[in-house]
BAFIGU-821764 format. One record per atom (N, C-alpha, C): x, y, z; residue in one letter. Coordinates in steps of 0.001 Angstrom, whole numbers, plus 524288, in hexadecimal, padded with zeros to 5 digits. Each point is the difference from the previous one (the first is absolute). Example, Ala and Ser with C-alpha at 12.3 -4.5 7.8 and 13.67 -1.06 7.14 Angstrom:
# BAFIGU-821764
833867E9C681E78a 7FC86804A680000a 80384804B080000a 7FEA28041A7FD30s 80334804A68003Cs 7FCFE80442802DAs 
# end
This chain:
# BAFIGU-821764
87D53E0F99F3CEEm 7FC21803307FD79m 800507FF9F7FA11m 803737FCE37FDF8k 800C97FFAA7FA63k 7FCB67FB927FDB7k 7FB017FFE780135e 7FCA57FBE17FE13e 7FCE5801E17FB48e 7FE7C7FC3F7FCC0s 7FCDE8017C7FB75s 7FA59800CC801BDs 7FD02802D47FCFBg 7FA99800F68014Cg 7FF52804118044Bg 803D380335800B3y 7FFDF804098040Cy 7FBEC8040B7FE82y 7FBEC8009E80329t 7FBD5803B27FECCt 80045804B1803A0t 7FD11804047FEB0g 7FFD3804AF8033Dg 7FE1C7FED780580g 7FBE27FCBA80083k 7FDE67FEB080531k 803FE7FCF480337k 802A47FC377FD91l 8040B7FD13802D3l 80453803A4801D7l 8017B803977FCA0l 8040C803CC80161l 7FE4F8034F804A2l 7FB578022B7FFC0e 7FE058034980442e 7FFE97FD0680525e 7FE1A7FB267FFD1e 7FFAB7FCE0804BFe 805657FEB78022Be 803BE7FF177FC94e 8054E7FED1801CAe 80293804C68027Ce 7FF20804987FDD1l 8028D804B8801FEl 7FD4D80235804DAl 7FACA7FFB580029f 7FD19802A08042Cf 7FCBA7FC6880372f 7FF2B7FB1D7FE84s 7FCBA7FC53802E0s 7FA468013E7FF02s 7FCDC7FBFB7FF82k 7FA67800D57FF05k 7FD158003F8052Dk 7FCFE80430800E0p 7FCEE80061804D1p 7FBE37FBB480052p 7FE367FEE6804B1d 7FBEE7FC24800DEd 7FAB1802B27FF85d 7FE098004D7FB3Bi 7FB2A802CE7FEE2i 7FB587FD8C802CEi 800577FB058013De 7FBB97FD5C802C1e 7FEF98026480562e 803C7802D68022Dk 7FF4B8028780513k 7FC75804CA7FFB2k 7FEC1801BC7FB45s 7FCDE804B87FF4Es 7FB0A7FECF7FCEFs 7FB8C8004780293e 7FB077FF1D7FD56e 7FF2D804027FBADe 8019E804E48010Be 7FF648041E7FC12e 802F27FEA57FB00e 804BB7FDF98008De 8030A7FE877FB65e 7FDC07FB227FD6Ee 7FE857FC2480328r 7FDC27FB2C7FDD5r 7FB34801277FCB4r 7FCC7803AA801C9c 7FB20801447FD4Ac 800A8804497FBECc 804A5802397FFA4n 8012E804087FC27n 7FC168048A8004Fn 7FECF801CD804BFi 7FC0580418800A1i 801E4805657FE5Ai 8050D800917FEFCf 8020E805297FEC7f 7FF9A8015E7FA3Cf 7FEA77FC467FCBDk 7FFD3800F47FA69k 7FC82804B07FEC5k 8023D803DD7FD69g 7FD1C804927FE59g 7FF208041680437g 802107FF25804A8i 7FF4D803B28044Ci 8051180314800BEi 7FF8A805168008Ek 804A1803268011Fk 8016F7FF25805C0k 804CF7FE6A800E6i 801AB7FEEB80554i 804898038780185i 800B6800A4804F8d 8046B802E680218d 804877FC2680098d 804508013A7FD9Af 8048C7FC927FFDDf 801BB7FE8380584f 8007E803D480375r 801DE7FEF480550r 7FC1A7FCA68030Ar 7FAF5801197FF6Eq 7FC097FCDC802ABq 8004B7FA587FE44q 8009C7FF2E7FAFFf 800567FAB77FDE4f 804CA7FD398022Cf 8044F802C980051l 804C57FDC58022Fl 7FF177FE50805A4l 7FDBF8037F8031Fn 7FF347FEE18058Cn 7FBD97FBDB80108n 7FBC3800117FD0Bk 7FBAF7FC6580109k 800C07FAA17FD90k 802B07FFC87FB9Ei 8005C7FB0E7FD2Bi 805A17FE077FF8Fi 80340802F07FD66i 805367FE2B7FE8Ai 803417FE43804AEi 8000E8030A8041Fk 803317FE9D8048Fk 7FE307FAE780288k 7FB157FEB57FF75k 7FDD87FB5880288k 800F67FAF87FCF8k 8015C8006A7FB0Ci 800687FB467FCC2i 805987FE927FE81i 803CD8026680279q 805737FEC77FED1q 801637FA82801EDq 803707FD607FD3Dt 8017F7FAAF80180t 804BD7FFF38039Ft 802B98044D80075y 8046280049803AFy 7FE7F8039E80479y 801FF7FED0804A2e 7FE6C802C6804BFe 801DC8059E80048e 804D4800F87FE74d 8025C80523800D7d 80106802B77FAC9d 7FCE4803EF7FEA6p 800BF802B57FB01p 804FD8034F7FFD4p 802BA8006780468s 80514802B17FFE8s 804687FC067FF51s 7FE907FAFD7FF9Fd 803C37FBCE7FF10d 7FD577FBD57FCA3d 7FE9F801777FB1Dp 7FD017FC6F7FCACp 8031B7FB247FE91p 7FD367FBC07FEFEe 802887FB037FEEBe 802067FF5B7FA6Ee 7FD4B801BE7FBFEp 802557FF307FAD2p 8054A802BE7FFADp 803D07FD637FDD7r 805588020B7FFD8r 8004B805677FD84r 7FD65800AD7FB86f 8002F805127FD5Af 7FDB48044180378f 7FB687FF0B80233s 7FD7B803E380360s 8037580160804A1s 8027C7FC1D80246n 80360800E380482n 804C1803467FE82n 802917FE927FBC0d 80493802F37FE35d 7FE77805967FE7Cd 7FB89800877FD67l 7FE25805297FE5Fl 7FEB480355804C7l 7FD5C7FDB8803C3h 7FEB4802CE804D8h 804F6801F2802A6h 803EA7FCA380064a 804EF8018080286a 802A58047B7FD0Fa 7FFCF7FFD87FAD4k 80269804227FCDFk 7FD3B80534800D5k 7FAD3800027FFE5v 7FD10804DE800C0v 800E88021780588v 7FFF67FC97803E1a 800F7801A28056Ba 805738026980081a 803C67FDB87FD55e 805588021780007e 80022805727FD83e 7FD6E800A27FB90l 7FFE28050F7FD56l 7FD2F8042880344l 7FC027FE53802EBl 7FD2D8039C80370l 802FB8010B80516l 8043D7FD1B800B7e 8034080063804B5e 7FCCD7FEFC804EFe 7FCD87FBDC7FFCCl 7FCAD7FE9C80466l 8030D7FCFD8041Dl 7FF4080171804D2e 802227FCF780452e 7FC317FBB58017Be 7FAFF801107FF7Ad 7FBE77FC4180142d 7FD607FE3B7FAEDd 801577FB497FE3Ay 7FDE57FDF47FB19y 7FA1B7FF348003Dy 7FDB57FFD98049Dk 7FA597FF408008Bk 7FCEE804C07FE16k 802AA804557FF14k 7FD68804B37FDF5k 7FF257FFA67FA16k 802137FBE47FDB4l 7FF4F7FF0F7FA65l 7FDBE7FA8A7FF5Bl 7FB8A7FFB27FD4Er 7FD667FB007FF5Cr 7FE9A7FF317FA3Fr 7FFEF7FB167FE69i 7FE717FEB57FAAAi 7FBA37FBFD80039i 7FBFD800DD7FCC0y 7FB727FC987FFD4y 7FF127FE387FA63y 7FEF07FB057FF5Fs 7FE987FDEC7FAE4s 7FA39801057FEF1s 7FEC88017A7FB36t 7FA8A800DC7FE78t 7FE667FC5F7FB85t 8031A7FC107FEF3i 7FF1A7FC847FB8Fi 7FAB07FD4E80073i 7FD06800507FBCEg 7FAE27FD837FFBFg 7FB9F8031F80275g 8012C8047B80251t 7FBF6803308028Bt 7FDD3804017FC24t 7FC27802D1801D1y 7FDC08044D7FCF2y 80443803C17FE28y 80387801508037Di 80428803C67FEB8i 803717FDF07FB9Di 800E77FAE77FFDAd 8030E7FDA47FBCDd 7FCCD7FFEE7FAF5d 7FB437FE0D80049r 7FCC77FF547FB4Er 7FE988051E7FD5Cr 7FE8D803ED80312y 7FE00804C57FDA4y 803BE8049A80021y 803E97FFB280353l 803B98045E8005Bl 805877FE6D7FE73l 800C57FB237FE80g 805157FE477FE1Fg 804588007480404g 7FEC87FEE7804EAt 803D8800738042Ft 800EC7FAA98026Ft 804E77FE3F7FFFFd 801627FAE180223d 8019A8003E805B8d 802008047D801B3a 801CA800958056Ba 7FFCD805BF80187a 7FFC9800E38051Ci 7FFD88055180214i 80401800848045Ci 80327804037FFACf 80368801798045Cf 7FD26804108033Ff 800467FF718051Ee 7FDCE803CB803A9e 80485801F380367e 800DC8051D7FFFAy 8044D80267802DAy 7FDCA8039A8042Fy 801587FEDD804DDe 7FE338030B80475e 804638039B801CCe 7FEC9804F780067f 803D9803CD801DCf 7FD37803F580379f 802DC802E58030Ed 7FDD8804438032Bd 7FAB37FEE180279d 800097FD4780460n 7FB3E7FF2D8031Cn 7FB7B7FD937FCFAn 800D77FB807FDE4n 7FBEB7FCFF7FD4An 7FDF8802737FAFEn 802D78037C7FDA4i 7FE89802067FADCi 802277FC1F7FC0Ai 7FCB07FE567FC48m 801967FBF07FC50m 7FF0F801927FA62m 8034D7FDDC7FCA0v 7FF4A8008F7FA62v 800927FA9B7FD89v 7FDE87FF747FB5El 800037FB0A7FD33l 802A1800937FAB5l 802377FBB67FE2Da 801FF7FFA87FAA5a 7FE427FABD7FDD4a 7FDB68000C7FB66s 7FE167FB2B7FD98s 803DC7FE047FBEFs 8003B7FAD27FF7Cl 803A27FD7D7FC61l 7FD267FC5B7FC4Al 802267FF7A7FB5Fd 7FDFD7FC5A7FC21d 804A97FDBD7FD1Fd 800687FAD17FFF9v 8042B7FD687FD1Bv 7FDB17FDEC7FAEDv 80316800297FBEAt 7FE267FE247FAF4t 804797FDA67FCD5t 7FEA47FC627FCA8m 803B07FE057FC1Fm 7FEB5802707FAB2m 7FBD3803107FFD3n 7FE208027F7FB42n 8030F805067FEFBn 803657FFDD7FC37k 8033B8049B7FEC3k 7FCC78045F7FD81k 7FB3F7FEC37FE67q 7FCA0803D47FD72q 7FC6E802DC803DEq 8006B7FED380505k 7FC5E8023C803E0k 8001C805F37FFE9k 80494802317FFA5g 800A1805A17FF4Fg 7FCAA8035980384g 7FD14803A17FD9Ee 7FCF1803DF802DFe 7FAB27FDF4801E3e 7FEBF7FB247FED0s 7FADF7FDF980175s 7FFB47FE52805B9s 8042480098802D9h 800197FE3F80573h 7FD2E803C9803A0h 7FE637FDF280483k 7FD518032B803E4k 803128005680514k 803BE7FC7F800CDa 8030F7FFDE804D6a 8042C804477FFFBa 801D68014F804B1d 80422803EF80084d 805277FE207FDB3d 801497FB16800FDv 804EB7FDBC7FE1Cv 7FEAB7FB267FCD4v 80152800257FB05v 7FF4D7FB847FC91v 8056E7FE457FE55v 801117FAF08008Bf 805307FE2D7FE7Cf 7FFB47FB037FCCEf 803B27FF8B7FC74q 8006A7FB827FC81q 802E87FB96802C6q 7FE777FB397FECAw 802B27FB66801F3w 801367FC8C7FB51w 804BA7FDFF7FF96p 801447FCB67FB79p 7FC8C7FB217FFD0p 7FE327FE947FB57s 7FC8E7FB797FF72s 802BE7FAF380182s 8052E7FFFC7FFD6s 802F07FB5C801A5s 800B37FFE1805EBs 7FE8E8043A8029Ag 8005F80040805AEg 8055A801A6801E9g 80067800BD8050Dl 804FA8013480290l 800667FCAA804E3l 804627FD8D800B4d 800FB7FCEC804ABd 803CD8031180370d 7FEBA800C580506p 803588033180359p 805837FDC5800B2p 800A97FAF17FF0Ek 8053C7FDA780077k 802BD7FFC07FAB9k 7FD5D7FDD47FC27e 802587FF5E7FAD5e 800BF8052E7FD25e 7FC5680393800AAd 8001E8050F7FD4Cd 800EC80466803EBd 803977FF268039Cr 800C48038B8047Ar 8008D805BC7FE66r 8034B801177FC2Fe 800F7805727FE66e 7FB0E8028C7FDC6e 7FD487FD2C7FC9Ae 7FB32802197FDB7e 7FBB5800908041Fe 7FFC17FC39803B0w 7FC348003580444w 800C6804FD8032Cw 804D8800F280199l 80134804A980323l 7FEF7805047FCEDl 8011C7FFE07FAF8k 7FEF18048E7FCB3k 7FA218011E7FFD6k 7FCD07FBE67FF87k 7FA4E800A27FFD4k 7FDFA801F38054Ak 802067FDD880447i 7FE70801C48053Fi 8014D805CE8009Di 8049A801807FE51n 801AD8057A8006Dn 7FC928038B7FCA2n 7FEE67FE5E7FB3De 7FCC28031C7FC64e 7FA83800DC80237e 7FD687FBBE8017Cv 7FAA68005E801F8v 7FFF2802C68054Cv 803C37FEAF8035Ag 800598027C80525g 800B6805DB7FFA6g 80349801BB7FC65t 800DF8059B7FF43t 7FAFA802AD7FE2Bt 7FD2F7FD817FC73n 7FB0E8023B7FE1Fn 7FBEF8005280458n 7FF937FBE98032Ev 7FC498000880462v 801858044D803D5v 804FE800618012Ef 802028040F80388f 7FE84805707FE0Ff 800BF800FC7FAFBq 7FEB98051A7FDC7q 7FA2B801308005Fq 7FCBC7FC217FEF3v 7FA52800C08004Fv 7FE5F80111805A6v 801FE7FCE5803AEl 7FEA2800CC8057Fl 801B680568801E3l 804A4801A07FE73n 801DC8053880183n 7FCA88044E7FD95n 7FE707FF447FB20y 7FCA3803D47FD68y 7FAE58009280303y 7FD757FB9180137y 7FB0580035802D1y 800B58020C80595y 8046A7FECE8025Ak 801168020680547k 80055805F17FFE3k 802F5802187FC61e 8008C805B27FF91e 7FAC1802937FEBDe 7FD077FD857FC9Ak 7FAD8802027FE96k 7FC698000B804C3k 800127FBCB802F9k 7FCAF7FFB2804A2k 801A78040D8040Ck 805128009C800D5l 801E1803DD803C4l 7FE6A805847FE5Al 80060801047FAF5k 7FE63805217FDFDk 7FA2C800DB800EFk 7FCD27FC037FED5d 7FA5C80064800DDd 7FEC4800CE805C9d 802B57FD2680362l 7FF188008F8059Cl 801958056C801EDl 804438020B7FDEAn 801C58053B8017Cn 7FC31804387FE2Dn 7FD227FEE97FBDAq 7FC20803BD7FE03q 7FA9D7FEE88023Fq 7FFB77FC48803A0n 7FB167FE808028Dn 7FBCC7FE457FC24n 801977FD387FBF1i 7FC3A7FDE67FC43i 7FE137FACE80230i 7FAE47FF60800B7p 7FDFD7FAFB801FBp 801877FB997FC51p 801577FB8480230r 801BB7FB9A7FCCAr 7FC117FE8F7FBD3r 7FB158000C8013Cs 7FC1B7FE4C7FC35s 7FF8C803AF7FB5As 8019E804EB800A6s 7FFAC803947FB96s 8055A801227FD9Fs 804097FDB980240a 80541800CD7FDDCa 800467FD6D7FA9Da 8029C802A37FC46p 800747FDAD7FACFp 802917FA9E80065p 7FE027FC3D7FD00g 8026E7FAEB7FFCBg 7FEA37FC628047Bg 7FC1E8015380345y 7FECC7FCA080470y 7FC427FB9D7FE85y 7FD4D8007F7FBB6s 7FC127FC237FE89s 802867FAF27FE16s 7FD107FD157FD1Bl 801967FAE57FE1El 8054D7FFF67FD5Bl 800F6803AF7FC9Fq 804EC7FFF17FD29q 8047B8026C8030Dq 7FED88030880400g 8041C8025D80325g 801D27FC5A80438g 804C28008280197r 8022A7FC5B803D2r 801BE802D1804E8r 7FE07804BC800EFv 801AA802E4804A9v 7FC207FF4A8044Fv 
# end
């Protein structure tokens, strides 16, 4: 990963894999531009169908796989299939919402929450982000073998942040369900919410 000319898009594709956008006419035609969409609907109708790896609970890119395992460990999951990661690179969600990947966590009888991720080499990104978890990646890259200690540190850092976000949304959803608030009117359920 220590190659020159390392760009943000190359980084995103290496960490999360690029979805096959050609599988989605809606994405190919960019029909979502300027339309308010429901985050979960978009995930179910588009994102899940265009993944390049078969099992989102066992993603192929090394970083995604290691990160998934770390989050599953922190959640103390016995069944890793209850946690899935989807790449959104090049899609509407990436272009307009700054989200490179989405974790979907299923708990308690098919109740699910989402956490969005954005990787950047831009140290100035700061508060301008829209994703739940934004993390820095060194411009020189990280190799899981050559930079083992730093790789594991990054997996732990990002995994802990994803875990915290998923737990926050889980508790929020459980509270809303206990108060009998319909999902569509629950705070944070729209485009920017991940519950």
